[in-house]
N, C-alpha and C positions, 0 to 999 in steps of 0.2 A: 504493500500500500504506500509506503513511504517512497519507494522508487517511482511508483506511478505518479505521485504528486510532484516529485522532483522533475520528472519528464514533462509534466503538464505545466509546470511553473513558467518556463519561457514562453509557451504558447499563450497562456493567460495574460502574462505581462505585455506581450506584443499586441493582443487584442485590446487590452485596456489602454495602452498608449495610443493605439490607432484611434480608438473612440475619443480619447482626450484631444488628439490632434484635430479630428473632425469638428468636435465641439468648439475648440479654440478658434479654428478658422471661421466658424459660423459667427462667433462672438466678435471677432476682429474685423469682419467684413462691414464696411461702412456704406450706408445707402445714400443716394442723392437726396437733396432737400425736396420735400413734397408740400404741395399746397393743401392745407387742412381746411375742410369745409364741414361744418356740422350738418348732419342729416339724420332725421328721425322719421319713422313711418307716419307719425301723426301729422307731419307737415304736408303729406300728399293730399289730405282731405281739406286743407285750409283754403277757403275761398278768398276772392279779391275784395278789397274794401269798396264800399259804395261811393264814397266821396273823395276818393283819391288818397295819395300818401299823406300821412299825418306828420307834421314837423315836431320832432322831439329833441330834447337836450339831455345829455348824460354828463354830469359833472364828475362823479367818481363812483366806483363800485369796489369797495375796499374789503380787506380781510378783517372781520370783526371777531375772529375766534381767539387770536393770540397764541395759537398752538405752535409748538416747536416739533421738529422732526424727532421721532423716537430713536433713541440710541441706547444700547446696553452697556456701552463702555464709558463714554464721556458725555457731558452735557452739550447738546447741540444748540447753536444760536440761529440755525437756519429755520425759516418758517415752514410749517407743514404744508401750506397751500400757497398758491401764487399770489403775488402782490399787485399784479397787473390784470386783474379780471375784467376791468372796464374795456380792455381791447377785445375780449371775447364777446362782451355785450354789444359793443358797437358793430362788430362783424355779424352777429346774429340778427340785429335789427336791420341791417342792410340786405341780408340774404333771405330772411323769412318771407314766405309767400311770393317768391320770385322777385323780391325787391320792390314790391308794390304797396307795402303796408306803411313803412316809416321813411321819413326823410330826416336823417341824423344830422344835427348841427354840432359843430365843434365847440366844446365848452371846457374840456380838460386842459387844453393849451390856449385858453382865451387871452391870457396876458400876452403871449407871443403873437397871437393874431392881431390884437389891437396895436401892438408896437409896429408890426409890419405895415399895417394900414396907415399909421401915422407917418412912417418913413416914406411911403409912396406919396402921400399927400404933400409932405414938405418938399420932396424932390420935384414934384410937378409944379408947385407954386414957385419954386426957386428958378426953374428953367423955362416955364411957360407963362408965369405971371398971372394976369387976370384971365388968360385964355385956358388956364388949367382945368381939365375935366375932372369933376369929382368922382369918387368911387361910388358904385352902387350901394344902397343901404344893405346892411346885414339882415338876414332873416331872423325872426324871433320865433321861439317855440311856443306851441300851445299846450305842451305837456312835458313835464320833467319826469324822468325815470330814475328812481333812487333805489338803494338796497345794498346788498353785499353778501359775502360768504358768512353766514351766521352760525354755522356749526360744523365741527369736525370731530368725529368720534372714532378713535382707533381701537382695533381689536374687539369689535363688537361681537364677533363670532369667530371661533377657531376650532380646528379639529383635524382629524386625519385617520388613516388606517394603514395597516401593514401586516406582513406575514413573513415568517422565517422558518426554514426547515433545513436541518443539518448544516447550519452556518450560511445558508444561501437565502436571501430574502429581498424584499422591496417594500417601500412605504411611500405614502403620499400625504401631504399636509396642506391645509388651506387656512386662509385668514381673511376676514372681512372688515373693512373700514367703511365709514359712511360720511358723506359731505352733504351739507344743506345750504342752499342759496335762497335768498328772499328778494323779490322784485315788486315794486309798487309804482303805480302811475299817479302823478299829482297834477291837478289842473292849475295852470298858471293864472288863469283869470280869477278863480275863487279860492285857490289853495286847498281845495277838497281832495282827499285821497280817493281816487276813483276806484281802484281795485288793487288788491294785494295777493300775491301767490307765493307759496313756499314749495320748493322742489328738493327732494332728497335723492341722492345717487349712491349706490353701493360700489365700493372699490375692492376688487378681489386680488389675492395673491396666492399662487400655488407653488408647491415645491415637491419634486419627485426624487426619490433616492433608490439606489440598488447597490447591494454589497455582497461580498463573499468573504467568509472567515473560515479557514481550515487549519487544523493542527496536524503536524506530521513529525516523524522522527521521535516516536514515543511521546508525543505531546510536548517536546522541548522546543519546537519551532512552530511558527505560525505564518500563514499567508493570508493577507487581508487586502481585498480590492473594493473600492467604493467609487461610485459615480452618481451624478445627479444634476438637476437643472431646476431653475426657479423662474417663474413668470409673474411679473408684477404689472397690474393694470396702471396705466399712466394717470396720475392724479390731475395733471393739467387737462388731459383729454376728458376725464370724468367731469371736471368743473365746466369745461366748454359745453358738453352735452347737457349738463344740468341747467346752465344758463339758457341754452337754446330751447330746452323744454319749458323753462319759465316764461320765455317770450311768447311761445305758442299758446300756453295756458293763459297768459295775460290777455291775448287777443280774444280768446274764446270767452273768458270771464267778462271782459268788457262788452262783448256782443250780447251775452245773456242779460247783463244789467242795462242794456240800452244805450251805452255811451257811444257806440258806433254800430254799423250794420254791414252785413255782407252784400256784395253786388248780386242783384237778382238777374237771372238769365231767362230769356224767353224760350219756351219749349218749342220743339219742331211741330208738334200737333197744333199749337196755337198759331204758328206762322202759316201752316197749310190752311187752317180754317179762315184766317184773315184773307189770304189770297183767293180762296174760293168765294167768300162773301163779296169781295170787291169785284170779282169777275161776273157774278150774277147781277150785281147792281149796274155794271156797265152794259150788260146785255139788255136790261130793262129800259135804259134811257137811250139806246142806240136808235138812229133814224130808220124810217120805213125802208123796207127792202126794195131794191131796184133791179130792173131787168139787165140782161147782159149788155144791151146797147147803151145803158146809162139813163134811159128814159123812165119816168115814173109810171109804173104799171097801173096804179089806181087811176091816174089821169086818163090813160088810153081807154080803160074800160068805161068811164063815164062818157067820153066822146062817142064811143060806139053805140051807146044807148040813144 
């Protein structure tokens, strides 16, 4: 038995190193940058607005959790969630419903925008004098979108399973985190909070392991092989999807409350019925029939009498 294990040891080590090399190459392969667009199944059933795009302003969408990244060794100063979630919100507002629902106005960098407009106005007045053309007025928003990341719960659920027989076995483990975002629409005219939505998204992590432990040479020596991999769902991707879902739910909640309405579409049956009715009416008011030579048939009959 010991001789058999000794013979199999080089083969096992070769297979193990080959597997590690393949895994290492997969990890070290870098992908090209990709354009990320939030996409949810619920967006496919979203109708167009009845009154056109709604001008909205987003000042900030910040992290309100104060959570830090979990670390078992040292205290981490890195935040558990992104600090630039307002970029995801602006992107979702521009993409939702095919870009027909909201017209997003710049408010996060408002100071820079005003400075640039002042610079343009001063330069035009300096070189053009009284003939300087003024800049067009800035658009104002009828609604402000406020909110942020209000919750981050780590390790809300964890577990796993495994089996081992004669020193050979495999196991799998999982862990679940949860992030919550809140989004509300505020009317600029009255200051009324029109609608509020809260969306939670689960973030999963998985880990798979497999190993071999064998003793040989009367139990004085051992051979141990172990391999594994872990998959962690991106926290930024989860926050992006949660914000996109909050925008969709905000539209639906506002429609249910009557703050805006969906665009109504005429059915094909109604169009056919309208065309048929107009055709019948046109036939009723059409002039008297004429003969082939263009003369009035009724007039000829009266002369014959």
